[in-house]
Every structure is written in C-alpha cells, then in structure tokens.
C-alpha positions in Angstrom: 14.8 -5.9 -16.0 18.8 -5.6 -14.9 18.5 -2.4 -16.0 16.1 -0.9 -13.4 17.4 -2.8 -10.9 20.8 -0.5 -11.2 18.5 2.4 -11.4 16.6 1.5 -8.1 19.5 2.3 -6.5 19.6 6.5 -7.4 15.5 5.6 -6.1 16.5 4.4 -2.6 19.0 7.3 -2.4 15.4 9.5 -3.1 14.0 8.5 -0.4 16.2 11.0 1.7 18.7 8.6 2.7 21.1 11.1 4.0 19.6 9.5 7.2 20.4 5.9 8.7 16.5 4.6 8.7 16.8 2.2 11.4 19.3 4.6 13.8 17.5 7.4 13.5 15.7 9.1 16.5 12.1 9.9 17.2 13.0 13.6 16.6 16.5 14.6 16.7 15.5 17.7 18.7 13.2 16.8 21.7 13.8 18.1 25.6 14.8 15.4 27.9 12.0 16.0 29.6 9.4 16.0 27.0 10.3 11.8 26.5 8.7 9.6 28.7 10.8 7.0 30.3 8.4 4.8 32.7 5.1 5.4 33.4 4.9 7.5 36.0 6.7 10.8 33.8 3.2 9.7 31.5 1.2 12.4 33.8 4.2 15.1 33.5 4.2 14.6 29.9 0.2 15.3 29.6 1.1 18.3 32.2 3.6 20.0 30.1 0.9 20.0 27.0 -1.9 21.1 29.1 0.4 23.9 30.2 1.2 24.8 26.6 -2.1 24.5 25.3 -2.8 27.2 27.9 0.3 29.6 26.9 -1.6 30.0 23.4 -3.9 32.2 24.8 -1.0 34.5 26.8 -0.5 37.9 24.8 2.9 37.8 25.0 4.4 36.1 20.8 7.4 34.7 22.4 5.6 32.9 25.3 2.8 30.9 22.1 6.0 30.8 20.0 7.9 28.1 22.8 4.3 26.8 23.3 4.3 25.8 20.0 7.4 24.7 19.5 7.0 22.1 22.4 3.7 21.1 21.4 5.7 20.2 18.1 8.2 18.7 20.2 5.7 16.6 21.8 3.6 14.9 19.1 6.8 14.1 17.4 8.0 12.0 19.8 4.7 10.6 21.0 1.5 9.8 18.8 -1.2 11.3 21.1 -4.3 9.9 21.3 -5.2 10.5 24.5 -4.7 14.6 24.4 -6.1 15.1 20.7 -9.5 13.3 22.0 -9.7 15.6 24.7 -8.3 18.5 23.3 -8.6 18.9 19.5 -10.8 21.5 18.8 -9.0 23.9 21.0 -5.8 22.9 19.5 -7.2 24.0 16.4 -8.6 26.8 16.8 -5.8 28.5 18.9 -3.3 27.1 16.2 -5.8 29.2 13.6 -5.0 32.4 15.7 -1.8 32.0 15.9 -2.1 31.9 12.0 -4.2 34.5 11.5 -2.8 37.0 13.9 1.8 35.8 15.0 4.3 36.9 13.9 5.9 34.9 10.5 7.4 32.1 13.1 4.1 31.5 15.0 2.3 31.1 11.5 4.7 28.4 10.7 5.2 27.0 14.3 1.2 26.8 14.0 0.9 25.5 10.5 2.9 22.6 11.5 1.3 22.0 14.8 -2.2 22.0 12.7 -0.2 19.5 10.4 0.6 17.4 12.7 -2.8 17.1 14.3 -4.5 16.6 11.0 -1.3 13.2 11.1 -2.9 12.5 14.7 -6.3 12.2 13.5 -5.6 10.5 10.4 -9.4 10.4 8.3 -13.1 11.5 10.2 -15.1 14.2 11.2 -12.6 15.7 12.9 -10.1 15.7 9.8 -13.0 17.2 7.9 -13.4 20.0 11.0 -9.4 21.0 10.1 -10.1 21.6 6.1 -13.2 23.3 7.0 -11.7 25.8 9.1 -8.1 25.8 8.3 -8.1 26.0 4.5 -9.6 29.6 4.3 -7.5 31.1 6.7 -4.7 29.6 5.1 -5.1 31.2 2.3 -5.9 34.3 3.4 -2.2 34.1 5.0 -0.7 32.7 1.8 -1.8 36.3 0.1 0.4 38.0 2.8 3.7 37.4 0.8 5.7 37.2 3.6 8.8 36.1 4.6 9.6 32.6 2.9 9.7 29.9 5.7 5.9 31.6 6.6 5.4 30.6 3.5 6.4 27.0 2.8 5.0 25.9 6.4 1.7 27.2 4.8 2.1 24.8 2.1 2.7 22.5 3.8 -0.1 22.8 6.2 -2.6 22.7 3.7 -1.1 19.8 1.4 -1.4 17.6 4.9 -4.4 19.2 5.9 -5.9 18.2 2.5 -4.5 15.1 2.1 -5.3 13.1 5.5 -8.9 14.2 4.9 -9.4 11.4 1.9 -10.4 11.6 -1.3 -12.1 14.4 -1.7 -12.0 16.0 -4.8 -13.7 19.1 -4.4 -11.5 20.1 -1.5 -7.9 18.8 -2.8 -8.4 20.6 -6.4 -9.5 23.9 -4.0 -6.1 23.3 -2.3 -4.3 22.9 -5.1 -4.9 25.8 -7.2 -4.0 27.8 -4.1 -0.9 26.8 -3.8 -0.7 27.3 -7.6 -1.7 30.9 -6.9 1.0 31.0 -4.4 3.6 31.3 -7.4 1.5 31.6 -10.8 -1.2 34.8 -9.4 -2.4 35.8 -12.7 -4.8 33.0 -12.4 -6.6 35.3 -9.5 -7.3 39.0 -10.0 -7.3 39.0 -5.8 -3.6 38.3 -5.4 -0.4 40.8 -6.0 2.0 39.8 -8.5 5.3 39.8 -6.7 8.0 37.6 -7.8 8.2 34.3 -4.9 11.8 32.8 -3.9 13.4 29.6 -5.3 12.2 28.6 -1.9 8.6 28.9 -1.9 8.9 27.8 -5.5 10.5 24.3 -4.9 7.7 24.1 -1.9 4.7 25.3 -3.8 5.6 22.0 -6.3 6.5 19.7 -3.8 3.1 20.6 -1.8 1.0 20.4 -5.5 2.7 17.3 -7.2 2.1 15.6 -3.6 -1.4 16.1 -3.6 -1.8 15.4 -7.3 -0.8 11.9 -6.5 -4.5 11.7 -4.9 -6.1 12.8 -8.2 -8.0 11.0 -10.6 -5.4 12.0 -13.5 -8.8 12.2 -15.9 -10.8 15.0 -13.9 -8.7 17.2 -15.6 -8.8 18.1 -18.9 -6.2 18.9 -22.0 -6.3 22.5 -21.6 -5.2 22.1 -17.9 -3.0 19.8 -18.5 -1.2 22.0 -21.0 -1.2 24.8 -18.6 0.1 22.4 -16.1 3.3 21.4 -18.5 3.4 24.5 -19.7 4.6 26.1 -16.3 6.2 22.8 -15.1 8.6 23.3 -18.2 9.2 26.7 -18.0 10.8 25.9 -14.1 13.1 23.7 -15.2 15.0 26.7 -17.1 15.4 28.0 -12.9 19.0 28.2 -11.8 17.7 26.1 -8.6 18.4 23.1 -8.6 16.3 22.6 -5.8 13.6 23.7 -8.0 14.5 22.0 -10.7 14.6 18.6 -9.0 10.3 19.2 -7.0 9.8 20.2 -10.9 10.9 16.9 -12.4 9.4 14.5 -9.3 6.8 16.8 -10.5 6.1 16.1 -14.3 7.3 12.2 -13.5 3.5 12.0 -11.2 1.8 14.0 -14.0 2.6 11.8 -16.4 2.2 9.1 -14.7 -1.3 9.6 -13.9 -2.6 12.2 -16.7 -4.6 10.3 -18.7 -4.6 12.4 -22.1 -6.1 10.0 -24.6 -9.2 9.9 -21.9 -9.6 13.7 -21.6 -8.9 13.7 -25.6 -11.7 12.0 -26.0 -13.9 14.0 -23.9 -12.6 17.3 -25.3 -14.1 16.1 -28.6 -17.9 15.9 -27.7 -17.4 19.0 -25.5 -18.9 21.0 -27.9 -17.5 24.3 -26.9 -15.9 25.5 -30.1 -11.8 23.6 -29.1 -9.6 21.8 -31.2 -9.5 19.3 -29.1 -6.8 17.2 -31.8 -5.3 20.4 -31.9 -4.7 20.6 -28.2 -3.7 17.3 -27.9 -0.9 17.4 -30.7 0.4 20.1 -28.7 0.5 18.3 -25.6 2.5 16.0 -27.0 4.7 18.4 -28.2 5.4 19.6 -25.3 5.8 16.1 -23.6 9.2 15.9 -26.2 10.1 18.9 -25.0 10.3 18.4 -21.7 12.0 14.9 -22.2 14.6 17.0 -24.4 15.2 19.7 -21.2 15.5 16.5 -18.4 18.3 14.8 -21.6 20.2 17.5 -20.4 19.7 17.9 -16.5 20.3 14.2 -16.3 23.6 15.0 -17.9 24.8 18.5 -16.5 28.3 18.5 -16.4 27.8 21.4 -13.2 28.0 25.6 -13.1 24.3 25.8 -13.2 22.8 26.3 -9.5 24.5 27.4 -6.6 24.0 23.7 -4.7 26.8 21.7 -6.1 25.6 18.6 -3.9 22.1 18.7 -5.1 23.9 18.5 -8.6 23.9 14.5 -8.2 20.8 14.2 -6.9 20.0 16.2 -10.1 21.3 13.8 -12.2 19.9 10.6 -10.6 16.3 12.4 -10.4 16.1 13.0 -14.2 17.5 9.8 -15.5 15.0 7.7 -13.8 12.0 10.1 -14.7 13.9 9.6 -18.5 13.8 5.6 -17.8 9.8 5.8 -17.0 9.0 8.1 -20.0 10.3 6.7 -22.5 10.9 3.1 -21.5 8.7 2.1 -19.0 10.5 1.0 -15.9 8.5 2.1 -13.1 10.8 3.5 -10.0 11.4 1.1 -7.3 12.3 2.0 -3.7 13.1 0.9 -0.7 13.8 1.7 3.0 13.9 -0.2 5.9 11.7 1.1 9.3 11.8 -0.7 12.9 13.3 -4.0 10.8 10.6 -3.7 8.9 11.1 -3.0 4.5 8.8 0.2 3.7 8.6 -0.6 -0.6 7.2 2.1 -2.9 6.8 1.2 -7.0 5.3 3.9 -9.0 6.2 7.6 -8.6 3.2 8.2 -6.4 3.9 6.6 -3.3 7.4 7.7 -4.5 6.7 11.5 -4.1 4.2 10.9 -0.6 6.3 8.7 0.8 9.5 11.7 0.7 7.1 14.8 1.0 5.8 13.2 4.6 9.7 12.3 5.5 9.9 15.6 4.9 7.2 16.8 7.0 7.6 15.1 9.9 11.3 15.6 10.2 12.7 13.7 12.8 9.3 12.5 14.1 8.7 9.8 10.8 10.0 6.6 12.4 8.4 7.3 15.1 5.0 7.8 12.8 5.3 5.5 10.6 6.2 2.7 13.4 2.7 4.0 15.4 0.7 6.1 12.8 -2.4 3.5 11.6 -3.6 6.1 9.2 0.3 6.1 7.6 0.0 2.2 8.0 -3.2 1.9 5.8 -1.4 5.3 3.2 1.4 2.7 2.6 0.2 -0.7 3.2 3.0 -1.0 5.7 2.5 -3.2 8.9 5.6 -2.7 11.7 7.2 -5.3 12.7 6.7 -4.9 16.6 7.3 -7.5 19.1 4.9 -7.5 22.5 4.4 -9.2 25.2 1.4 -10.8 26.2 0.5 -8.9 28.9 1.1 -5.3 27.5 -1.7 -6.8 24.0 -4.8 -6.1 26.4 -3.2 -2.6 26.9 -2.2 -1.5 23.4 -5.3 -2.8 21.9 -7.8 -1.6 24.1 -5.7 1.7 24.0 -5.3 2.3 20.0 -8.6 1.0 19.0 -10.8 3.2 21.6 -9.1 5.9 20.9 -9.9 5.5 17.3 -13.5 5.2 17.6 -14.0 7.2 19.9 -14.0 9.8 17.8 -17.5 9.0 17.6 -18.9 9.6 21.1 -22.2 8.2 20.3 -24.6 5.5 21.4 -24.3 3.3 18.8 -20.7 4.1 18.2 -20.0 3.2 21.9 -22.0 -0.2 21.9 -20.0 -1.0 18.3 -16.7 -0.6 20.5 -17.5 -2.5 23.8 -18.5 -5.3 21.3 -15.3 -4.6 19.4 -13.2 -4.4 22.3 -14.8 -7.4 23.8 -13.6 -9.9 20.8 -10.3 -8.5 21.1 -10.0 -9.9 24.8 -11.3 -13.3 23.9 -9.0 -13.1 20.8 -5.7 -11.6 23.1 -6.7 -14.5 26.2 -5.5 -17.1 23.3 -2.4 -15.9 21.8 0.9 -16.7 23.5 3.8 -14.3 24.2 6.7 -13.8 21.2 4.2 -12.9 18.7 4.2 -9.9 16.9 1.1 -7.1 16.3 -0.4 -6.5 13.4 -1.7 -3.4 13.5 -5.6 -3.7 14.7 -8.1 -1.3 13.4 -11.4 0.3 14.6 
C-alpha cells in the first residue's frame, strides 16, 4: 500500500488544489451589498433578490443579464431557502424564458441560476419539476450550436439538474444521450453535424462522466459500452490537454462502473443475432488499446497541446488511472472544509467532487458547509460550533424549509411534531456542542 500512499498525493492535487479550501471566501466575486453583515441587512438582501427577479421581466436583455448575475452572486454566498420556498416557480420559468429568447450570455447565466436552484432544493417534487420543464428547452438550445460558453453552461446545467433529481434511470440516460449528441451528432438525425470546439468536447465529457457516476453499470449493453470506449479512445489522440484529461477521468469511471461480464452474460441470452463473445473480446481489446494510450500520456515529454501548465496534471492523472486499472489501487483524496476533512476513495466520488467544485466555483465552500443535499451526497458533516440560543433558530429554520416543500396537512402535522421534538432535545443540550446537521 506504500505505492498507493505516494499516488494519493496526485489525487489530492486533482481536487482543484489551486485553492486553499480553508482560506477561500464564499464567493470571490460577491458584491459587498449582497453580503449580509448583520441581521439588519437581511431585509435588504431579500429585497435585492426580489428586485432582481422582477428585473427578469424587463425587455432589455442587458437588464436581465445584470439581474441574473446578481441572483448568482446571492445564491453562491448564501443558501437561499426562504427565497426558493416562495419564488421557486417564478424564478425557474423566467430563467427558462431567458434560455429560449435571450442572448448567449443571458442563456449561460440563466443556466447557471437553474443549476444553483436545483442544488439549493436538493431532491423532491420541485427537483422533478425542474427536470421536466428544463430538459426539453435545454436540449433545443444545445442544437443551436452557438458560442462555446453557452453550450458549456447548458451542459453543466443539464448535468446538475439531473444529478440532483436522484436515481432516476430513464431521465439520467436521456440527459446523457443529449450530451453525447452534442459532440457525436451522427447518433441523431435532428442535429446538424458541426465540429465542436475542444472546450465543448471537454465540457460534454465531464458532464457525461459526472452523470455516469450515478448509473448502474449493468444498465448498458456490450454494444453501448463498446461505443462509449471507442469514441473516448479516439479523443485521447486530441491535441487539447483539457480534452485528454476529461477523457481520462471518464474512462476511469467507465472501467470502475462498467459491468462488462454481466452485460456479456445477458447478451448470450438476448437472441438478437449478435455474437456476444466476439463483442466481449473486442471490448477487452479496446481496454488494452486504452491502456497503451494512457501509458504514453502518463510519460508525455511535452509538445502536444498548448497548455503546458496542464502537462503535470495530465501525467499524474493517467498514472493514477493506470494504477487503478493495472494494479487495483483505488483513488484516495482529501480536502479540508471548515476544519473537517472530506475524503473520497473511488473515481466516481472524486469526479462528483471535482464537478461540483467546478460548477459552484467560489460558492463551493459555503454550499459544502450548509447544503444538506451535498452533505448527503458525500456523507459529510461539517464541524460547526453554535451557541445554545442559536440552535433552536437553526433547527427551526433549516428543517422547516426542507419539510415545507410539500405543504399539505400531513406534512404540516409531521413538521410540527418534529420541531417540537427538536426543541425538547435542544433544551437538554449544553452550549458549545457541534451541530450535527439535522434533516427533515
């Protein structure tokens, strides 16, 4: 296991370690007038969000763009449970209108807001509504083949809203198929074949592999796995390092989650006229080819690709993937968030962590400290001291927000009983204990 300990340093670096997680502010670009410094400014903050939401009805596109930027800043610096509870539907549909009718920049901003909205909500019926309402519009917008930044934002949004919806196999595969068609349009007759940029390819592969981490590997056939690996292998020959790095991560997840033997067994009994043994052997041949490609990239001396600073990241990634595929060493990474360690031990966990950090940007630390959905995803409990007289307020506010999303009589009664129980528990507590993240 000594080798694994050495390699784990590379994986820690992969978690976007350019930032010091304990020193990063909640958002590097937050306007000072949106950051509350006391209870007196709570009303002003809410008023700013209401004003920004109202501005989304304005005809001038630049006004709507500024409003969306303000909403992004607010959602990155705070968990906006109150605002989401009362304005969820309005915000969602105004953002969808921006995607349908706005400029490329407005579309990108609106896509980001929808993703933040989904992460704030977590799961449940509202999450389902986001997916049902948004996916057709996002899919249509992706067919327009416009600016790379717009396409990347749409792909990220599609990944986040599908991820937060939970283990919905059909919706997840639909989203992955939509992503695949962005750079592999021959799969669809409705997409005009155009050459995507390297940035779009990298964004698609990252978003696709992020969703792959949530899928049961047995759900894909040998033919589908063959198609995935063949295309990803071809991308390893691209000159752009960001593409090769994204593909390396994707292939790590493919080989970690892919249940090829099970797919081979099911193909044997399918009776569809295919030769499953031949397909399985071909898949193993592809795996060997990919390993050879990875060995070359792990030892690359430079000169291939313009981003020289990514060379070490590429080498380290492919060395770690080779350690996993050849020797069975699982990836290990750990970062500090508010004094507490968040650790991962699989490629799927690492990819999820990196993608969410990429999406949330400066708001990552704040969300990891206070977002209960993300606590559930990573099994993470933040270390956070609170005073006794604050505990009732925290439990009352956070749990009530989560339970109130289904406002019917049964839930209302359950909420009341729950909060009464929590109040009784809190009265027995002493000051200075750590909050443990209550959930509804």
